[in-house]
C-alpha positions in Angstrom: 83.5 129.1 83.1 81.0 127.1 85.1 79.9 128.1 88.6 82.6 128.4 91.3 85.1 129.0 88.5 85.0 125.5 87.2 85.3 125.0 83.4 82.3 123.7 81.5 84.1 120.4 81.0 84.0 119.7 84.7 80.2 119.6 84.9 80.1 117.6 81.7 82.4 115.0 83.2 80.1 114.6 86.2 77.2 113.6 83.8 79.3 111.5 81.4 77.6 108.1 80.9 79.3 105.1 82.5 78.5 102.9 79.5 80.1 105.3 77.1 83.2 105.3 79.4 83.3 101.5 79.3 82.7 101.1 75.6 84.8 104.2 74.6 87.8 103.3 76.6 91.0 102.9 74.5 94.7 103.4 75.1 95.3 106.7 73.4 99.0 107.1 73.6 99.9 110.1 71.5 100.1 113.4 73.4 100.7 116.9 72.4 104.4 117.4 71.7 105.2 113.7 70.9 106.8 112.2 67.9 106.9 108.7 66.3 109.9 109.1 63.9 109.4 106.1 61.7 107.1 103.3 60.7 103.5 103.3 59.4 102.3 105.6 62.2 105.2 108.1 61.9 104.1 111.6 63.0 105.5 114.7 64.7 103.2 116.9 66.8 103.3 120.5 65.8 102.3 121.5 69.3 104.3 122.0 72.5 103.7 119.6 75.4 100.9 120.9 77.6 100.8 119.8 81.3 97.5 119.0 82.9 96.0 121.8 85.0 95.9 121.5 88.8 92.2 120.7 88.5 92.8 118.0 85.9 95.6 116.5 87.9 93.5 116.3 91.1 90.5 114.8 89.2 92.8 112.1 87.8 94.6 111.2 91.1 91.4 111.3 93.0 89.8 108.9 90.5 92.8 106.5 90.9 93.0 106.5 94.7 90.5 108.8 96.2 88.6 108.3 99.4 84.9 107.9 98.8 83.5 107.8 102.3 83.2 105.1 105.0 84.0 101.4 104.2 80.9 99.3 104.8 82.9 96.4 106.2 82.2 92.7 105.9 79.2 91.5 107.8 79.3 87.8 108.9 81.2 84.6 109.1 79.6 81.6 110.8 82.9 80.6 112.5 82.9 83.7 114.7 79.3 84.9 114.7 77.7 86.8 116.2 80.8 89.0 116.1 81.4 91.2 113.1 83.9 90.0 110.6 87.2 91.9 111.4 89.3 91.5 108.2 89.3 95.1 107.0 92.4 97.3 107.5 90.8 100.7 107.0 87.7 102.5 108.0 87.5 104.5 104.8 86.6 103.3 101.3 88.3 104.3 98.1 87.5 104.4 94.4 88.7 100.8 94.0 88.1 97.6 95.9 90.5 95.7 98.0 90.5 92.0 99.0 88.8 91.6 102.4 89.1 95.4 102.7 92.8 95.1 103.5 93.7 98.3 101.6 97.5 98.2 101.7 98.3 100.5 98.8 99.0 104.2 98.5 99.3 106.6 95.5 102.3 108.4 94.1 102.3 110.6 91.1 104.7 112.7 89.1 104.5 115.5 86.5 106.6 118.4 85.3 106.3 120.1 88.7 107.6 117.3 90.8 106.9 114.0 92.6 103.9 113.8 95.0 102.3 111.4 97.5 98.5 111.2 98.1 97.9 109.2 101.3 94.3 107.9 101.4 94.8 104.4 102.8 94.0 105.4 106.4 91.9 108.5 105.7 88.5 108.8 107.4 85.5 109.8 105.2 86.9 113.0 103.8 83.5 114.2 102.8 80.2 112.9 104.1 77.7 111.6 101.6 74.3 113.3 101.0 71.1 111.4 101.8 70.9 110.1 98.2 74.4 108.6 98.6 76.2 111.2 96.4 79.4 113.1 97.1 80.1 116.8 96.3 83.1 116.4 93.9 84.4 119.9 94.4 84.5 119.4 98.2 86.1 116.0 97.6 88.8 117.4 95.4 89.6 120.1 97.9 89.9 117.6 100.7 92.3 115.4 98.6 94.4 118.4 97.5 94.9 119.2 101.2 96.4 115.8 101.7 98.9 115.9 98.8 102.5 115.9 99.9 105.3 117.1 97.6 108.4 114.9 97.7 110.5 116.4 94.9 110.6 119.6 92.8 111.2 117.8 89.5 109.7 114.9 87.6 110.7 111.4 88.7 114.0 110.6 87.1 114.0 107.4 85.1 115.9 107.3 81.8 113.6 106.5 78.9 115.4 103.4 77.7 115.6 99.7 78.6 116.0 98.2 81.1 114.1 101.0 82.9 111.4 101.2 80.2 109.9 98.6 77.9 111.1 99.6 74.4 107.6 100.5 73.2 107.2 103.1 76.0 110.4 105.0 75.6 109.0 107.6 73.2 106.0 108.6 75.4 105.9 107.5 79.0 106.8 110.1 81.7 107.6 112.7 79.0 107.1 116.5 79.4 103.4 117.4 79.8 102.4 113.9 81.0 101.0 112.9 84.4 102.2 109.5 85.6 100.3 107.9 88.5 102.0 105.1 90.5 100.0 103.0 93.0 102.3 101.2 95.4 101.2 98.2 97.5 102.8 97.2 100.8 103.0 93.4 100.3 104.6 93.0 103.8 101.4 94.4 105.4 99.2 92.5 103.0 100.9 89.3 104.1 100.3 90.1 107.7 96.7 90.7 106.9 96.5 87.3 105.2 98.2 85.5 108.0 95.6 86.9 110.3 92.8 86.0 107.9 93.9 82.4 107.6 94.5 82.0 111.3 91.0 83.3 111.9 89.8 80.5 109.7 92.0 77.8 111.4 95.1 77.7 109.2 98.8 78.3 109.7 101.6 78.2 107.1 103.9 75.3 106.2 107.2 76.1 104.6 106.9 74.0 101.4 110.0 75.6 100.0 112.1 73.9 102.7 109.7 71.1 103.4 109.3 71.8 107.1 106.8 73.1 109.6 107.2 76.4 111.4 108.8 75.5 114.8 106.7 76.4 117.9 103.3 76.2 116.3 102.4 73.2 118.4 101.4 75.5 121.3 98.7 77.1 119.1 96.9 73.9 118.2 93.8 75.4 119.8 93.8 78.1 117.1 94.5 76.1 114.0 94.4 72.6 112.6 98.2 71.8 112.3 97.4 69.0 109.9 95.7 71.3 107.4 98.3 73.9 106.7 98.7 76.6 104.0 101.8 76.4 101.8 104.0 79.4 102.2 104.4 79.7 98.5 100.6 79.9 98.1 100.4 82.6 100.8 102.8 84.7 98.8 101.0 84.1 95.5 97.7 85.0 97.1 99.1 88.2 98.6 100.6 89.4 95.2 97.4 88.4 93.3 95.2 90.4 95.7 97.5 93.4 95.7 97.8 93.4 92.0 94.0 93.5 91.7 93.9 96.4 94.1 96.5 98.6 92.2 95.1 97.5 88.8 91.5 98.4 89.5 92.8 101.7 90.9 94.4 102.4 87.5 91.2 101.2 85.7 89.1 103.7 87.6 91.5 106.4 86.3 91.3 105.0 82.8 87.5 105.5 82.8 87.9 109.1 84.1 90.1 109.8 81.0 87.1 109.2 78.8 84.9 111.5 80.8 87.4 114.3 80.8 88.6 113.9 77.2 92.2 113.2 78.1 94.5 110.8 76.4 96.4 108.1 78.3 96.2 104.5 79.3 97.0 102.0 82.1 100.0 99.8 81.6 102.8 97.9 83.2 105.7 98.7 80.9 108.1 100.2 83.4 110.6 98.3 85.4 109.0 98.1 88.9 112.3 97.8 90.7 113.6 100.9 88.9 110.4 102.9 89.6 110.7 102.3 93.3 114.4 103.1 93.3 116.0 99.7 93.4 117.8 99.8 90.0 121.1 100.3 91.7 121.9 102.9 89.1 122.6 106.5 90.1 121.0 107.8 86.9 117.7 106.1 87.7 116.7 107.0 91.3 113.0 106.5 90.6 110.9 107.2 93.7 113.9 106.7 96.0 112.6 103.8 98.1 115.1 102.0 100.4 116.2 98.7 99.0 118.5 95.8 100.1 120.2 93.0 98.3 121.1 89.5 99.5 122.7 86.5 97.8 119.6 84.5 98.5 117.4 86.8 96.5 117.2 87.0 92.7 116.2 90.7 92.8 116.7 93.6 95.2 113.9 94.2 97.7 112.4 97.6 98.4 111.0 98.1 101.9 109.7 101.6 101.9 110.3 105.3 101.6 111.4 106.7 104.9 108.9 109.0 106.6 106.5 108.6 103.7 105.4 105.0 103.1 107.3 102.5 105.3 106.6 98.8 104.8 105.3 96.6 107.6 108.7 94.9 108.0 112.2 95.5 109.3 114.1 97.8 109.1 111.1 100.0 109.6 110.2 97.9 112.7 112.5 96.1 115.1 110.9 92.7 114.5 107.8 91.0 113.3 106.1 91.1 116.7 106.3 94.9 116.5 104.8 94.7 113.0 101.9 92.7 114.2 101.2 95.1 117.0 101.3 98.0 114.5 98.9 96.2 112.2 96.5 95.5 115.1 96.7 99.2 116.1 95.8 100.2 112.6 92.7 98.0 112.7 91.6 98.3 116.4 93.1 101.5 117.5 91.7 105.1 117.3 90.5 105.8 113.7 90.6 102.1 112.8 87.6 100.2 111.4 86.9 98.3 114.6 87.3 101.1 117.2 83.9 102.1 118.6 84.8 105.8 118.5 85.5 105.8 114.8 82.5 107.4 113.0 80.9 105.4 110.2 77.9 104.7 108.0 75.8 102.7 110.4 72.8 103.9 112.4 74.6 102.6 115.6 78.2 102.8 114.5 79.8 102.2 118.0 77.8 99.0 118.5 78.7 97.7 115.0 82.4 98.5 115.1 82.7 97.4 118.7 81.2 94.0 118.0 84.3 92.8 116.2 86.7 90.6 118.2 90.1 92.2 118.9 93.0 89.9 118.2 94.1 88.6 121.6 97.6 88.0 122.9 97.8 84.4 121.8 96.5 85.2 118.3 99.1 87.9 117.9 101.9 85.7 119.1 100.9 83.0 116.6 100.9 85.5 113.7 104.2 87.0 114.9 105.8 83.6 115.2 105.0 82.7 111.6 106.1 86.1 110.3 109.4 86.0 112.3 110.1 82.5 110.9 109.7 83.9 107.4 112.0 86.8 108.1 114.7 84.7 109.8 114.6 82.0 107.1 114.5 84.2 104.0 116.1 87.3 105.3 113.1 89.4 104.3 109.4 89.6 104.6 107.5 88.3 102.7 109.5 85.3 101.6 109.4 85.2 97.8 107.6 88.4 96.7 108.7 92.0 97.2 108.0 93.8 100.4 106.9 96.9 98.4 105.3 96.3 95.0 104.3 98.4 92.0 103.5 97.0 88.5 100.6 98.9 87.1 100.6 102.6 86.2 98.3 105.2 84.7 99.4 108.0 82.3 97.2 111.0 81.5 98.0 113.6 78.9 96.5 116.1 76.4 95.7 114.2 73.2 97.2 115.1 69.8 94.0 114.9 67.8 95.9 115.6 64.5 97.8 112.3 64.9 94.5 110.4 65.1 92.9 112.3 62.2 96.0 111.5 60.1 96.3 107.8 60.8 92.9 106.6 62.0 89.3 106.4 60.7 86.6 108.5 62.3 85.8 107.4 65.8 89.3 107.0 67.1 88.5 109.4 70.0 85.3 110.5 71.8 83.5 113.8 71.6 85.0 114.7 75.0 88.4 114.5 73.4 87.4 116.5 70.4 86.0 119.3 72.6 88.5 119.1 75.5 90.5 122.2 74.7 87.4 124.2 74.3 85.5 122.9 77.4 88.4 122.8 79.8 90.8 125.5 78.6 88.7 127.9 76.6 90.6 127.3 73.4 89.0 126.9 70.0 
């Protein structure tokens, strides 16, 4: 074992070359204990499934959604200079980027021991950086482990068959021994963030689906050009696109970590996102157990949140959209938020920098709330055409069955880290 009881593989992962992780990344889908019963790649593992250790699990989930210190914010926009741009939703930064620093997603994961939640969206800097900009990974892992919340004592239940799984994933995804990481984005909050963003830049929405303006916007003509509106359908498309980038880059960060640690696995979207959240409507497929609703106007059920864990910025978790807007502004401008002068940060004069951002005033909040309430009243949900809660990219990690690759692939199908993983991480020859 390395110092502090860490296995040698831990230190080797810290020095693993980025270029090798990029060029060596592959989807390596065959874990210990798996079987492909037929076809040209038929193979049955002679080993039992082997779950990841606690250390391996924390490394993986921290790679996917870990806090990495203070967010640097966005500096300038000519329209409201000399004030600091005030788009960001969080004071902390994470292992993946988020459009305009909104950061609306959180991380769930499941393995043989249960279902877990790792909240980092609103975390401060969990570990301060050294003068050279580096972080102590052991301290970082300990800080993240302290934030993990156990939600269930058994693996997430989702029957391995269509329509819950894509057919090509039924034999391997969420099976014994595997770790499945599930980033979930709050599209309701992301839409509020976008409504604020566009209003700051002089735009309000137009309901292009019903071919009408939002009633009452006339009184906010001093905030926006009512002749240059933003189509509501485009707002929803932009929200989903930005959130998809967020949860996808989170999984990609984890995919790179797989190479450094010598674990098998891959990022993918081959699970039914409604079933994963818990909106399958089938008792045999509870997924993560999120609340969901149905309506004749909607083609699909709509998940709004997991009570007491991750509640969407929309009713029924708030009484109305005005309350949602107030909660969103509190996240940004209240204690711990990125624009509160008492929130610590990376700047030499952090109170001056954070305090220079304009706080959304009463009229601004009313304008955002009016648009949001119109969407809710018109469509029966918020946002209008995309889910309130969204997941559609996942990362699986597992111990790789090297014999499968040696049997069916030429040399080079896996990296040296994979070849030596059992020795360097588990002390097995």
